[in-house]
C-alpha positions as CSV (number, residue, x, y, z in Angstrom):
1,M,11.0,32.2,135.1
2,Y,13.8,34.3,136.5
3,T,13.6,36.7,133.5
4,Y,9.9,37.1,134.0
5,A,10.3,37.9,137.7
6,V,13.0,40.5,136.9
7,A,10.7,42.0,134.2
8,Q,8.0,42.4,136.8
9,N,10.3,44.7,138.8
10,F,10.5,47.1,135.8
11,R,6.7,47.8,135.6
12,G,7.0,51.4,136.2
13,S,9.1,52.5,133.3
14,S,8.9,51.4,129.7
15,R,12.4,52.7,129.1
16,R,13.8,50.5,131.8
17,R,11.9,47.5,130.4
18,R,13.2,48.3,126.9
19,R,16.8,48.5,128.2
20,Y,16.4,45.3,130.1
21,W,15.0,43.4,127.0
22,L,17.8,44.8,124.9
23,C,20.4,43.5,127.4
24,V,18.7,40.2,127.6
25,Q,18.4,40.0,123.8
26,G,22.1,41.0,123.4
27,G,23.2,38.4,125.9
28,S,21.0,35.9,124.2
29,D,22.6,36.7,120.8
30,K,26.0,36.2,122.4
31,N,24.9,32.9,123.9
32,T,23.5,31.9,120.5
33,K,26.7,32.7,118.7
34,M,28.8,31.0,121.3
35,L,26.5,27.9,121.2
36,E,26.6,27.9,117.4
37,S,30.4,28.1,117.5
38,Q,30.5,25.2,120.0
39,L,28.1,23.2,117.8
40,A,30.3,23.8,114.7
41,E,33.4,22.7,116.7
42,L,31.7,19.6,117.9
43,N,30.4,18.8,114.4
44,A,34.0,19.1,113.1
45,K,35.3,16.8,115.9
46,L,32.5,14.3,115.2
47,E,33.4,14.3,111.5
48,Q,37.0,13.8,112.3
49,A,36.2,11.0,114.8
50,Q,34.0,9.3,112.1
51,R,37.0,9.5,109.6
52,D,39.3,8.1,112.2
53,I,36.8,5.3,112.9
54,Q,36.6,4.5,109.2
55,E,40.4,4.5,108.8
56,L,40.8,2.2,111.9
57,T,38.1,-0.1,110.6
58,S,39.8,-0.3,107.2
59,A,43.2,-0.9,108.9
60,K,41.5,-3.6,111.1
61,S,40.1,-5.3,108.0
62,K,43.4,-5.3,106.3
63,A,45.2,-6.7,109.4
64,Q,42.6,-9.4,109.7
65,A,43.0,-10.4,106.0
66,E,46.7,-10.4,106.4
67,A,46.5,-12.5,109.6
68,T,44.2,-15.0,107.7
69,D,46.7,-15.1,104.8
70,L,49.6,-15.6,107.2
71,G,47.7,-18.3,109.1
72,R,47.1,-20.2,105.8
73,K,50.7,-19.8,104.8
74,L,51.8,-21.1,108.2
75,E,49.6,-24.2,107.8
76,E,51.0,-24.9,104.4
77,A,54.6,-24.5,105.7
78,E,53.8,-26.9,108.6
79,S,52.3,-29.4,106.2
80,Q,55.4,-29.2,104.0
81,L,57.6,-29.6,107.1
82,N,55.7,-32.7,108.1
83,Q,56.1,-34.2,104.6
84,L,59.8,-33.4,104.7
85,N,60.2,-35.0,108.1
86,K,58.5,-38.2,106.8
87,A,60.7,-38.2,103.7
88,K,63.8,-37.7,106.0
89,Q,62.7,-40.7,108.2
90,T,62.2,-42.8,105.1
91,L,65.6,-41.9,103.7
92,S,67.3,-42.4,107.1
93,K,65.8,-45.9,107.2
94,Q,66.9,-46.6,103.7
95,L,70.4,-45.4,104.5
96,E,70.6,-47.6,107.6
97,E,69.4,-50.6,105.5
98,A,72.0,-49.8,102.9
99,K,74.8,-49.5,105.5
100,A,73.7,-52.9,106.9
101,G,73.8,-54.3,103.4
102,V,77.3,-52.9,102.8
103,E,78.6,-54.3,106.1
104,E,77.1,-57.7,105.3
105,E,78.7,-57.6,101.8
106,S,82.0,-56.6,103.3
107,R,82.0,-59.6,105.7
108,L,81.1,-61.9,102.9
109,K,83.8,-60.4,100.7
110,T,86.4,-60.8,103.5
111,K,85.3,-64.4,104.1
112,L,85.4,-65.2,100.4
113,Q,88.8,-63.6,100.0
114,G,90.1,-65.8,102.9
115,E,88.6,-68.9,101.3
116,N,90.0,-67.9,98.0
117,R,93.5,-67.5,99.4
118,N,93.2,-70.9,101.1
119,L,92.2,-72.5,97.8
120,Q,95.1,-70.8,96.0
121,V,97.6,-71.9,98.6
122,R,96.2,-75.5,98.4
123,D,96.5,-75.4,94.6
124,Q,100.0,-74.1,94.7
125,R,101.3,-76.4,97.3
126,P,99.6,-79.7,97.2
127,D,102.2,-81.1,99.6
128,L,100.8,-79.0,102.4
129,L,97.5,-80.8,102.0
130,N,99.1,-84.1,102.9
131,I,100.6,-82.5,106.0
132,L,97.4,-80.8,107.1
133,N,95.3,-83.9,106.5
């Protein structure tokens, strides 16, 4: 609309109109080239952004797969740890039972050794039996 109004001011001279249109056209060509250059820049940036997005998406997928794998390995390790703890408890209980059995056997052995000595002494010295009785 502005260009039309300016063109109306140049009614009198065809040379003036022609110069004006050449200026407008030259400016238009410059603007077109500038806009095409900007468009090419923006397209290049868009393509780079799309490549970056694709790389990030790939990295994200790999990280998620790795996280899933590590989660599974953690669960397996926890399960093995639970099994080992149960086995440890079982073995500790068996050890305590074995210790108690050894202590009982030791008391019985000491008692039997004492009784055996008494019997040996009695067999060796029957005269003491008369005194003790």
